[in-house]
N, CA, C and O atoms as CSV, one atom per row, in Angstrom:
chain,resi,resn,atom,element,x,y,z
A,1,MET,N,N,-26.708,25.118,-48.798
A,1,MET,CA,C,-26.790,25.211,-47.357
A,1,MET,C,C,-27.689,24.097,-46.840
A,1,MET,O,O,-28.680,23.725,-47.469
A,2,GLN,N,N,-27.318,23.583,-45.692
A,2,GLN,CA,C,-28.038,22.474,-45.086
A,2,GLN,C,C,-29.201,22.996,-44.250
A,2,GLN,O,O,-29.022,23.962,-43.508
A,3,PRO,N,N,-30.391,22.391,-44.342
A,3,PRO,CA,C,-31.511,22.822,-43.503
A,3,PRO,C,C,-31.183,22.625,-42.027
A,3,PRO,O,O,-30.381,21.759,-41.677
A,4,LEU,N,N,-31.796,23.423,-41.168
A,4,LEU,CA,C,-31.588,23.289,-39.731
A,4,LEU,C,C,-32.023,21.912,-39.250
A,4,LEU,O,O,-32.894,21.282,-39.850
A,5,ASN,N,N,-31.413,21.451,-38.169
A,5,ASN,CA,C,-31.752,20.185,-37.511
A,5,ASN,C,C,-31.535,18.962,-38.393
A,5,ASN,O,O,-32.243,17.967,-38.242
A,6,THR,N,N,-30.586,19.014,-39.299
A,6,THR,CA,C,-30.246,17.821,-40.068
A,6,THR,C,C,-28.772,17.536,-39.900
A,6,THR,O,O,-27.958,18.447,-39.750
A,7,SER,N,N,-28.448,16.292,-39.927
A,7,SER,CA,C,-27.068,15.863,-39.810
A,7,SER,C,C,-26.397,15.994,-41.169
A,7,SER,O,O,-27.068,15.841,-42.190
A,8,PRO,N,N,-25.104,16.271,-41.219
A,8,PRO,CA,C,-24.425,16.337,-42.514
A,8,PRO,C,C,-24.408,14.983,-43.215
A,8,PRO,O,O,-24.177,14.931,-44.423
A,9,ASP,N,N,-24.647,13.882,-42.493
A,9,ASP,CA,C,-24.656,12.551,-43.088
A,9,ASP,C,C,-26.055,12.110,-43.513
A,9,ASP,O,O,-26.219,10.986,-43.987
A,10,MET,N,N,-27.058,12.958,-43.359
A,10,MET,CA,C,-28.437,12.608,-43.693
A,10,MET,C,C,-28.953,13.574,-44.753
A,10,MET,O,O,-28.557,14.738,-44.811
A,11,ASP,N,N,-29.851,13.053,-45.589
A,11,ASP,CA,C,-30.489,13.984,-46.511
A,11,ASP,C,C,-31.607,14.709,-45.762
A,11,ASP,O,O,-31.799,14.473,-44.569
A,12,THR,N,N,-32.327,15.564,-46.425
A,12,THR,CA,C,-33.352,16.366,-45.738
A,12,THR,C,C,-34.514,15.531,-45.231
A,12,THR,O,O,-35.292,16.007,-44.404
A,13,ASN,N,N,-34.654,14.290,-45.707
A,13,ASN,CA,C,-35.721,13.410,-45.230
A,13,ASN,C,C,-35.268,12.539,-44.062
A,13,ASN,O,O,-36.061,11.747,-43.551
A,14,GLY,N,N,-34.019,12.662,-43.627
A,14,GLY,CA,C,-33.507,11.879,-42.507
A,14,GLY,C,C,-32.890,10.560,-42.914
A,14,GLY,O,O,-32.479,9.784,-42.052
A,15,ALA,N,N,-32.814,10.285,-44.205
A,15,ALA,CA,C,-32.199,9.049,-44.686
A,15,ALA,C,C,-30.709,9.287,-44.881
A,15,ALA,O,O,-30.290,10.420,-45.117
A,16,PRO,N,N,-29.905,8.229,-44.786
A,16,PRO,CA,C,-28.463,8.413,-45.019
A,16,PRO,C,C,-28.211,8.972,-46.403
A,16,PRO,O,O,-28.845,8.566,-47.377
A,17,SER,N,N,-27.296,9.892,-46.479
A,17,SER,CA,C,-26.948,10.518,-47.747
A,17,SER,C,C,-26.242,9.504,-48.637
A,17,SER,O,O,-25.434,8.710,-48.155
A,18,SER,N,N,-26.540,9.524,-49.928
A,18,SER,CA,C,-25.943,8.554,-50.843
A,18,SER,C,C,-24.541,8.952,-51.278
A,18,SER,O,O,-23.834,8.141,-51.876
A,19,ASP,N,N,-24.121,10.177,-50.992
A,19,ASP,CA,C,-22.800,10.621,-51.432
A,19,ASP,C,C,-21.790,10.639,-50.285
A,19,ASP,O,O,-20.885,11.473,-50.254
A,20,GLN,N,N,-21.957,9.707,-49.346
A,20,GLN,CA,C,-21.005,9.654,-48.229
A,20,GLN,C,C,-19.673,9.117,-48.731
A,20,GLN,O,O,-19.624,8.123,-49.455
A,21,SER,N,N,-18.604,9.782,-48.342
A,21,SER,CA,C,-17.280,9.291,-48.685
A,21,SER,C,C,-16.613,8.789,-47.411
A,21,SER,O,O,-16.983,9.188,-46.307
A,22,LEU,N,N,-15.641,7.924,-47.573
A,22,LEU,CA,C,-14.930,7.393,-46.418
A,22,LEU,C,C,-14.115,8.493,-45.756
A,22,LEU,O,O,-13.549,9.356,-46.427
A,23,ASP,N,N,-14.065,8.449,-44.456
A,23,ASP,CA,C,-13.286,9.423,-43.695
A,23,ASP,C,C,-11.810,9.069,-43.841
A,23,ASP,O,O,-11.407,7.972,-43.453
A,24,PRO,N,N,-10.992,9.967,-44.390
A,24,PRO,CA,C,-9.580,9.654,-44.601
A,24,PRO,C,C,-8.738,9.757,-43.326
A,24,PRO,O,O,-7.529,9.525,-43.369
A,25,THR,N,N,-9.350,10.096,-42.212
A,25,THR,CA,C,-8.610,10.246,-40.968
A,25,THR,C,C,-8.158,8.878,-40.466
A,25,THR,O,O,-8.986,7.986,-40.284
A,26,PRO,N,N,-6.862,8.701,-40.241
A,26,PRO,CA,C,-6.395,7.404,-39.733
A,26,PRO,C,C,-6.825,7.216,-38.276
A,26,PRO,O,O,-6.959,8.180,-37.523
A,27,THR,N,N,-7.031,5.984,-37.910
A,27,THR,CA,C,-7.349,5.680,-36.514
A,27,THR,C,C,-6.136,5.024,-35.879
A,27,THR,O,O,-5.401,4.280,-36.527
A,28,PHE,N,N,-5.945,5.307,-34.622
A,28,PHE,CA,C,-4.820,4.763,-33.886
A,28,PHE,C,C,-5.338,3.889,-32.761
A,28,PHE,O,O,-6.341,4.201,-32.120
A,29,SER,N,N,-4.657,2.820,-32.540
A,29,SER,CA,C,-4.999,1.940,-31.430
A,29,SER,C,C,-3.874,2.041,-30.412
A,29,SER,O,O,-2.716,1.762,-30.721
A,30,ILE,N,N,-4.221,2.438,-29.211
A,30,ILE,CA,C,-3.219,2.562,-28.154
A,30,ILE,C,C,-3.413,1.409,-27.187
A,30,ILE,O,O,-4.472,1.262,-26.577
A,31,SER,N,N,-2.399,0.611,-27.059
A,31,SER,CA,C,-2.440,-0.517,-26.139
A,31,SER,C,C,-1.748,-0.098,-24.854
A,31,SER,O,O,-0.527,0.052,-24.820
A,32,ARG,N,N,-2.515,0.088,-23.815
A,32,ARG,CA,C,-1.950,0.534,-22.546
A,32,ARG,C,C,-1.448,-0.669,-21.770
A,32,ARG,O,O,-2.178,-1.632,-21.537
A,33,GLN,N,N,-0.214,-0.593,-21.382
A,33,GLN,CA,C,0.379,-1.652,-20.587
A,33,GLN,C,C,0.187,-1.328,-19.115
A,33,GLN,O,O,0.395,-0.189,-18.695
A,34,ASP,N,N,-0.201,-2.308,-18.340
A,34,ASP,CA,C,-0.410,-2.105,-16.908
A,34,ASP,C,C,0.210,-3.275,-16.166
A,34,ASP,O,O,-0.359,-4.365,-16.109
A,35,PHE,N,N,1.376,-3.034,-15.602
A,35,PHE,CA,C,2.073,-4.048,-14.823
A,35,PHE,C,C,1.958,-3.652,-13.362
A,35,PHE,O,O,2.331,-2.543,-12.979
A,36,GLN,N,N,1.439,-4.560,-12.549
A,36,GLN,CA,C,1.113,-4.229,-11.168
A,36,GLN,C,C,1.994,-4.962,-10.172
A,36,GLN,O,O,2.483,-6.064,-10.419
A,37,ALA,N,N,2.174,-4.305,-9.039
A,37,ALA,CA,C,2.818,-4.917,-7.881
A,37,ALA,C,C,1.938,-4.593,-6.683
A,37,ALA,O,O,1.197,-3.610,-6.692
A,38,ALA,N,N,2.026,-5.425,-5.656
A,38,ALA,CA,C,1.202,-5.198,-4.468
A,38,ALA,C,C,1.996,-5.541,-3.219
A,38,ALA,O,O,2.898,-6.379,-3.243
A,39,ALA,N,N,1.643,-4.878,-2.136
A,39,ALA,CA,C,2.251,-5.134,-0.830
A,39,ALA,C,C,1.133,-5.239,0.199
A,39,ALA,O,O,0.036,-4.717,0.000
A,40,ALA,N,N,1.428,-5.918,1.299
A,40,ALA,CA,C,0.467,-6.065,2.394
A,40,ALA,C,C,0.822,-5.053,3.480
A,40,ALA,O,O,1.675,-5.334,4.322
A,41,PRO,N,N,0.188,-3.886,3.480
A,41,PRO,CA,C,0.573,-2.837,4.435
A,41,PRO,C,C,0.334,-3.208,5.895
A,41,PRO,O,O,1.051,-2.723,6.771
A,42,ASN,N,N,-0.650,-4.051,6.180
A,42,ASN,CA,C,-0.911,-4.414,7.574
A,42,ASN,C,C,0.177,-5.306,8.158
A,42,ASN,O,O,0.238,-5.483,9.374
A,43,ALA,N,N,1.038,-5.872,7.314
A,43,ALA,CA,C,2.169,-6.663,7.781
A,43,ALA,C,C,3.429,-5.807,7.921
A,43,ALA,O,O,4.472,-6.310,8.338
A,44,ALA,N,N,3.346,-4.539,7.582
A,44,ALA,CA,C,4.491,-3.621,7.623
A,44,ALA,C,C,4.306,-2.650,8.792
A,44,ALA,O,O,3.916,-1.499,8.599
A,45,PHE,N,N,4.590,-3.128,10.001
A,45,PHE,CA,C,4.291,-2.361,11.211
A,45,PHE,C,C,5.035,-1.032,11.286
A,45,PHE,O,O,4.456,-0.026,11.696
A,46,GLU,N,N,6.306,-1.013,10.899
A,46,GLU,CA,C,7.073,0.240,10.944
A,46,GLU,C,C,6.484,1.275,9.979
A,46,GLU,O,O,6.382,2.456,10.312
A,47,SER,N,N,6.105,0.831,8.805
A,47,SER,CA,C,5.506,1.746,7.825
A,47,SER,C,C,4.161,2.266,8.310
A,47,SER,O,O,3.817,3.423,8.070
A,48,LEU,N,N,3.394,1.410,8.998
A,48,LEU,CA,C,2.097,1.846,9.527
A,48,LEU,C,C,2.262,2.902,10.612
A,48,LEU,O,O,1.426,3.797,10.738
A,49,ILE,N,N,3.319,2.809,11.387
A,49,ILE,CA,C,3.581,3.828,12.412
A,49,ILE,C,C,3.974,5.143,11.739
A,49,ILE,O,O,3.514,6.215,12.130
A,50,LYS,N,N,4.827,5.046,10.727
A,50,LYS,CA,C,5.299,6.240,10.023
A,50,LYS,C,C,4.192,6.876,9.174
A,50,LYS,O,O,4.118,8.100,9.064
A,51,PHE,N,N,3.339,6.050,8.578
A,51,PHE,CA,C,2.240,6.512,7.714
A,51,PHE,C,C,0.945,5.862,8.208
A,51,PHE,O,O,0.533,4.836,7.668
A,52,PRO,N,N,0.298,6.440,9.224
A,52,PRO,CA,C,-0.837,5.773,9.881
A,52,PRO,C,C,-2.133,5.702,9.071
A,52,PRO,O,O,-3.018,4.918,9.414
A,53,THR,N,N,-2.269,6.492,8.018
A,53,THR,CA,C,-3.503,6.417,7.224
A,53,THR,C,C,-3.187,5.896,5.825
A,53,THR,O,O,-2.058,6.005,5.348
A,54,ASN,N,N,-4.194,5.332,5.183
A,54,ASN,CA,C,-4.026,4.858,3.802
A,54,ASN,C,C,-3.541,5.987,2.903
A,54,ASN,O,O,-2.639,5.800,2.087
A,55,LYS,N,N,-4.143,7.153,3.059
A,55,LYS,CA,C,-3.793,8.296,2.209
A,55,LYS,C,C,-2.327,8.689,2.383
A,55,LYS,O,O,-1.644,8.969,1.397
A,56,GLU,N,N,-1.835,8.715,3.623
A,56,GLU,CA,C,-0.431,9.080,3.864
A,56,GLU,C,C,0.517,8.066,3.233
A,56,GLU,O,O,1.528,8.444,2.641
A,57,LEU,N,N,0.195,6.781,3.357
A,57,LEU,CA,C,1.052,5.751,2.770
A,57,LEU,C,C,1.015,5.821,1.244
A,57,LEU,O,O,2.056,5.735,0.593
A,58,ILE,N,N,-0.168,5.976,0.679
A,58,ILE,CA,C,-0.300,6.089,-0.779
A,58,ILE,C,C,0.480,7.292,-1.294
A,58,ILE,O,O,1.194,7.179,-2.290
A,59,ASN,N,N,0.357,8.438,-0.637
A,59,ASN,CA,C,1.088,9.641,-1.067
A,59,ASN,C,C,2.591,9.436,-0.980
A,59,ASN,O,O,3.323,9.848,-1.880
A,60,ALA,N,N,3.065,8.803,0.093
A,60,ALA,CA,C,4.499,8.561,0.253
A,60,ALA,C,C,5.020,7.625,-0.836
A,60,ALA,O,O,6.074,7.873,-1.421
A,61,VAL,N,N,4.284,6.555,-1.104
A,61,VAL,CA,C,4.690,5.609,-2.150
A,61,VAL,C,C,4.672,6.300,-3.514
A,61,VAL,O,O,5.626,6.176,-4.281
A,62,ASN,N,N,3.603,7.022,-3.819
A,62,ASN,CA,C,3.532,7.729,-5.105
A,62,ASN,C,C,4.695,8.696,-5.268
A,62,ASN,O,O,5.362,8.687,-6.302
A,63,ASN,N,N,4.945,9.521,-4.274
A,63,ASN,CA,C,6.023,10.512,-4.369
A,63,ASN,C,C,7.382,9.849,-4.552
A,63,ASN,O,O,8.179,10.284,-5.383
A,64,HIS,N,N,7.648,8.803,-3.783
A,64,HIS,CA,C,8.948,8.132,-3.866
A,64,HIS,C,C,9.122,7.420,-5.214
A,64,HIS,O,O,10.151,7.575,-5.870
A,65,PHE,N,N,8.121,6.648,-5.620
A,65,PHE,CA,C,8.255,5.867,-6.846
A,65,PHE,C,C,8.245,6.737,-8.097
A,65,PHE,O,O,8.854,6.366,-9.101
A,66,LEU,N,N,7.569,7.883,-8.063
A,66,LEU,CA,C,7.627,8.798,-9.209
A,66,LEU,C,C,9.042,9.319,-9.421
A,66,LEU,O,O,9.431,9.618,-10.549
A,67,GLU,N,N,9.812,9.428,-8.344
A,67,GLU,CA,C,11.209,9.865,-8.456
A,67,GLU,C,C,12.123,8.732,-8.899
A,67,GLU,O,O,13.129,8.972,-9.567
A,68,VAL,N,N,11.782,7.498,-8.535
A,68,VAL,CA,C,12.662,6.355,-8.781
A,68,VAL,C,C,12.413,5.689,-10.136
A,68,VAL,O,O,13.361,5.306,-10.822
A,69,TYR,N,N,11.149,5.550,-10.521
A,69,TYR,CA,C,10.792,4.794,-11.725
A,69,TYR,C,C,10.116,5.695,-12.757
A,69,TYR,O,O,9.067,6.282,-12.493
A,70,GLU,N,N,10.725,5.792,-13.919
A,70,GLU,CA,C,10.174,6.635,-14.980
A,70,GLU,C,C,8.802,6.140,-15.439
A,70,GLU,O,O,7.947,6.941,-15.817
A,71,SER,N,N,8.592,4.830,-15.408
A,71,SER,CA,C,7.324,4.294,-15.913
A,71,SER,C,C,6.284,4.078,-14.809
A,71,SER,O,O,5.248,3.460,-15.051
A,72,TYR,N,N,6.551,4.580,-13.607
A,72,TYR,CA,C,5.543,4.473,-12.545
A,72,TYR,C,C,4.407,5.443,-12.858
A,72,TYR,O,O,4.653,6.590,-13.230
A,73,THR,N,N,3.174,4.987,-12.708
A,73,THR,CA,C,2.027,5.808,-13.098
A,73,THR,C,C,1.589,6.803,-12.037
A,73,THR,O,O,0.875,7.755,-12.352
A,74,GLY,N,N,1.997,6.607,-10.786
A,74,GLY,CA,C,1.545,7.499,-9.715
A,74,GLY,C,C,0.142,7.185,-9.254
A,74,GLY,O,O,-0.519,8.036,-8.660
A,75,LYS,N,N,-0.323,5.982,-9.517
A,75,LYS,CA,C,-1.697,5.618,-9.173
A,75,LYS,C,C,-1.739,4.439,-8.207
A,75,LYS,O,O,-2.206,3.358,-8.563
A,76,ALA,N,N,-1.262,4.641,-7.011
A,76,ALA,CA,C,-1.364,3.606,-5.982
A,76,ALA,C,C,-2.777,3.623,-5.415
A,76,ALA,O,O,-3.429,4.666,-5.360
A,77,ARG,N,N,-3.240,2.444,-4.991
A,77,ARG,CA,C,-4.571,2.368,-4.379
A,77,ARG,C,C,-4.606,1.205,-3.396
A,77,ARG,O,O,-3.817,0.266,-3.495
A,78,MET,N,N,-5.519,1.282,-2.462
A,78,MET,CA,C,-5.726,0.205,-1.498
A,78,MET,C,C,-6.894,-0.653,-1.954
A,78,MET,O,O,-7.895,-0.148,-2.462
A,79,THR,N,N,-6.752,-1.954,-1.764
A,79,THR,CA,C,-7.856,-2.875,-2.011
A,79,THR,C,C,-8.007,-3.764,-0.788
A,79,THR,O,O,-7.051,-3.968,-0.041
A,80,GLY,N,N,-9.196,-4.287,-0.586
A,80,GLY,CA,C,-9.434,-5.212,0.515
A,80,GLY,C,C,-9.373,-4.543,1.873
A,80,GLY,O,O,-9.278,-3.321,1.987
A,81,SER,N,N,-9.429,-5.384,2.906
A,81,SER,CA,C,-9.350,-4.885,4.280
A,81,SER,C,C,-8.780,-5.978,5.172
A,81,SER,O,O,-8.705,-7.144,4.787
A,82,GLY,N,N,-8.380,-5.573,6.374
A,82,GLY,CA,C,-7.808,-6.531,7.317
A,82,GLY,C,C,-6.573,-7.199,6.742
A,82,GLY,O,O,-5.727,-6.544,6.133
A,83,ASP,N,N,-6.470,-8.521,6.940
A,83,ASP,CA,C,-5.319,-9.261,6.420
A,83,ASP,C,C,-5.286,-9.310,4.894
A,83,ASP,O,O,-4.237,-9.565,4.304
A,84,ALA,N,N,-6.422,-9.069,4.258
A,84,ALA,CA,C,-6.494,-9.098,2.794
A,84,ALA,C,C,-6.215,-7.731,2.165
A,84,ALA,O,O,-6.263,-7.595,0.942
A,85,LYS,N,N,-5.927,-6.721,2.982
A,85,LYS,CA,C,-5.657,-5.382,2.438
A,85,LYS,C,C,-4.359,-5.405,1.638
A,85,LYS,O,O,-3.357,-5.973,2.072
A,86,ARG,N,N,-4.393,-4.776,0.464
A,86,ARG,CA,C,-3.219,-4.687,-0.397
A,86,ARG,C,C,-3.062,-3.267,-0.910
A,86,ARG,O,O,-4.034,-2.585,-1.235
A,87,LEU,N,N,-1.807,-2.843,-0.973
A,87,LEU,CA,C,-1.442,-1.587,-1.621
A,87,LEU,C,C,-1.005,-1.971,-3.030
A,87,LEU,O,O,0.042,-2.595,-3.208
A,88,VAL,N,N,-1.795,-1.604,-4.025
A,88,VAL,CA,C,-1.527,-1.978,-5.416
A,88,VAL,C,C,-0.956,-0.763,-6.140
A,88,VAL,O,O,-1.495,0.340,-6.057
A,89,ILE,N,N,0.148,-0.991,-6.853
A,89,ILE,CA,C,0.794,0.078,-7.605
A,89,ILE,C,C,0.904,-0.342,-9.070
A,89,ILE,O,O,0.902,-1.533,-9.382
A,90,HIS,N,N,0.999,0.636,-9.962
A,90,HIS,CA,C,0.949,0.380,-11.405
A,90,HIS,C,C,2.177,0.952,-12.116
A,90,HIS,O,O,2.623,2.062,-11.828
A,91,PHE,N,N,2.706,0.163,-13.049
A,91,PHE,CA,C,3.832,0.567,-13.887
A,91,PHE,C,C,3.449,0.406,-15.350
A,91,PHE,O,O,2.585,-0.403,-15.688
A,92,GLN,N,N,4.092,1.178,-16.212
A,92,GLN,CA,C,3.848,1.067,-17.653
A,92,GLN,C,C,4.753,0.030,-18.302
A,92,GLN,O,O,4.496,-0.388,-19.431
A,93,THR,N,N,5.817,-0.398,-17.606
A,93,THR,CA,C,6.703,-1.418,-18.163
A,93,THR,C,C,6.895,-2.547,-17.160
A,93,THR,O,O,6.892,-2.343,-15.946
A,94,GLN,N,N,7.060,-3.735,-17.709
A,94,GLN,CA,C,7.307,-4.896,-16.859
A,94,GLN,C,C,8.682,-4.786,-16.204
A,94,GLN,O,O,8.868,-5.222,-15.067
A,95,GLU,N,N,9.634,-4.211,-16.913
A,95,GLU,CA,C,10.990,-4.068,-16.381
A,95,GLU,C,C,10.992,-3.264,-15.076
A,95,GLU,O,O,11.629,-3.669,-14.103
A,96,ALA,N,N,10.292,-2.140,-15.050
A,96,ALA,CA,C,10.237,-1.317,-13.834
A,96,ALA,C,C,9.513,-2.054,-12.716
A,96,ALA,O,O,9.940,-2.013,-11.562
A,97,ARG,N,N,8.414,-2.730,-13.058
A,97,ARG,CA,C,7.691,-3.491,-12.042
A,97,ARG,C,C,8.590,-4.569,-11.442
A,97,ARG,O,O,8.605,-4.768,-10.228
A,98,ASP,N,N,9.342,-5.266,-12.305
A,98,ASP,CA,C,10.226,-6.323,-11.830
A,98,ASP,C,C,11.346,-5.775,-10.954
A,98,ASP,O,O,11.764,-6.435,-10.003
A,99,LEU,N,N,11.839,-4.576,-11.261
A,99,LEU,CA,C,12.858,-3.946,-10.411
A,99,LEU,C,C,12.288,-3.602,-9.041
A,99,LEU,O,O,12.980,-3.700,-8.027
A,100,CYS,N,N,11.035,-3.202,-9.021
A,100,CYS,CA,C,10.375,-2.832,-7.768
A,100,CYS,C,C,10.134,-4.045,-6.874
A,100,CYS,O,O,10.282,-3.969,-5.655
A,101,VAL,N,N,9.759,-5.163,-7.494
A,101,VAL,CA,C,9.396,-6.366,-6.739
A,101,VAL,C,C,10.591,-6.866,-5.932
A,101,VAL,O,O,11.656,-7.148,-6.482
A,102,GLY,N,N,10.400,-6.967,-4.644
A,102,GLY,CA,C,11.432,-7.472,-3.754
A,102,GLY,C,C,12.513,-6.468,-3.392
A,102,GLY,O,O,13.392,-6.783,-2.591
A,103,SER,N,N,12.474,-5.265,-3.961
A,103,SER,CA,C,13.482,-4.252,-3.629
A,103,SER,C,C,13.239,-3.686,-2.240
A,103,SER,O,O,12.130,-3.742,-1.709
A,104,HIS,N,N,14.289,-3.147,-1.674
A,104,HIS,CA,C,14.223,-2.550,-0.333
A,104,HIS,C,C,14.221,-1.029,-0.473
A,104,HIS,O,O,15.039,-0.462,-1.198
A,105,TYR,N,N,13.301,-0.384,0.222
A,105,TYR,CA,C,13.195,1.076,0.194
A,105,TYR,C,C,13.333,1.592,1.612
A,105,TYR,O,O,12.558,1.206,2.486
A,106,SER,N,N,14.298,2.452,1.854
A,106,SER,CA,C,14.555,2.935,3.214
A,106,SER,C,C,13.359,3.682,3.788
A,106,SER,O,O,13.130,3.644,4.997
A,107,GLU,N,N,12.599,4.355,2.943
A,107,GLU,CA,C,11.438,5.109,3.411
A,107,GLU,C,C,10.343,4.195,3.968
A,107,GLU,O,O,9.624,4.569,4.894
A,108,PHE,N,N,10.225,2.997,3.396
A,108,PHE,CA,C,9.262,1.990,3.873
A,108,PHE,C,C,10.009,0.663,3.925
A,108,PHE,O,O,9.808,-0.206,3.076
A,109,SER,N,N,10.866,0.515,4.922
A,109,SER,CA,C,11.802,-0.609,4.974
A,109,SER,C,C,11.130,-1.973,5.107
A,109,SER,O,O,11.702,-2.982,4.695
A,110,ASP,N,N,9.941,-2.020,5.669
A,110,ASP,CA,C,9.288,-3.315,5.866
A,110,ASP,C,C,8.136,-3.561,4.889
A,110,ASP,O,O,7.398,-4.535,5.036
A,111,LEU,N,N,7.984,-2.703,3.916
A,111,LEU,CA,C,6.932,-2.858,2.906
A,111,LEU,C,C,7.539,-3.585,1.703
A,111,LEU,O,O,8.409,-3.043,1.020
A,112,VAL,N,N,7.082,-4.805,1.448
A,112,VAL,CA,C,7.650,-5.641,0.392
A,112,VAL,C,C,6.618,-5.818,-0.718
A,112,VAL,O,O,5.497,-6.263,-0.474
A,113,PHE,N,N,7.011,-5.464,-1.934
A,113,PHE,CA,C,6.120,-5.580,-3.082
A,113,PHE,C,C,6.371,-6.886,-3.825
A,113,PHE,O,O,7.506,-7.346,-3.953
A,114,HIS,N,N,5.286,-7.466,-4.307
A,114,HIS,CA,C,5.309,-8.696,-5.095
A,114,HIS,C,C,4.564,-8.430,-6.399
A,114,HIS,O,O,3.718,-7.538,-6.465
A,115,ALA,N,N,4.877,-9.204,-7.432
A,115,ALA,CA,C,4.129,-9.082,-8.687
A,115,ALA,C,C,2.659,-9.366,-8.400
A,115,ALA,O,O,2.329,-10.284,-7.650
A,116,HIS,N,N,1.792,-8.577,-8.998
A,116,HIS,CA,C,0.353,-8.690,-8.743
A,116,HIS,C,C,-0.381,-8.830,-10.067
A,116,HIS,O,O,-0.191,-8.023,-10.977
A,117,ASP,N,N,-1.217,-9.851,-10.174
A,117,ASP,CA,C,-2.039,-10.051,-11.364
A,117,ASP,C,C,-3.493,-10.126,-10.914
A,117,ASP,O,O,-3.906,-11.133,-10.338
A,118,PRO,N,N,-4.282,-9.072,-11.166
A,118,PRO,CA,C,-5.668,-9.064,-10.687
A,118,PRO,C,C,-6.526,-10.168,-11.301
A,118,PRO,O,O,-7.579,-10.497,-10.756
A,119,ARG,N,N,-6.099,-10.742,-12.419
A,119,ARG,CA,C,-6.866,-11.833,-13.043
A,119,ARG,C,C,-6.761,-13.123,-12.242
A,119,ARG,O,O,-7.558,-14.039,-12.442
A,120,GLN,N,N,-5.784,-13.208,-11.333
A,120,GLN,CA,C,-5.603,-14.426,-10.548
A,120,GLN,C,C,-6.284,-14.353,-9.195
A,120,GLN,O,O,-6.127,-15.255,-8.372
A,121,LEU,N,N,-7.032,-13.298,-8.957
A,121,LEU,CA,C,-7.724,-13.169,-7.672
A,121,LEU,C,C,-9.072,-13.822,-7.717
A,121,LEU,O,O,-9.797,-13.811,-6.722
């Protein structure tokens, strides 16, 4: 039995145990893909009338794109303000992002998405 307040990897003096064996548990590396698109909501006057708050527009985009694109993450967000404001959306595949870019959506007819790379800002 191990004394109280000691780690299973330490001997009773607090030094690393000499009989440590390698952990046979495999480790997995998950590479998350994040392909982004962005639109300028302040240039989309009809959409701003239909969805006057950031939250309403984000919810509408999330709900619509979750139905349309299997790899859409549902994580739209606003960045910037004024003319620099952008609605940024995230996809798990480049193919879905590319389909979204430049497509027309009746729900937000004047909102145009472009490929977005945050490293180029």
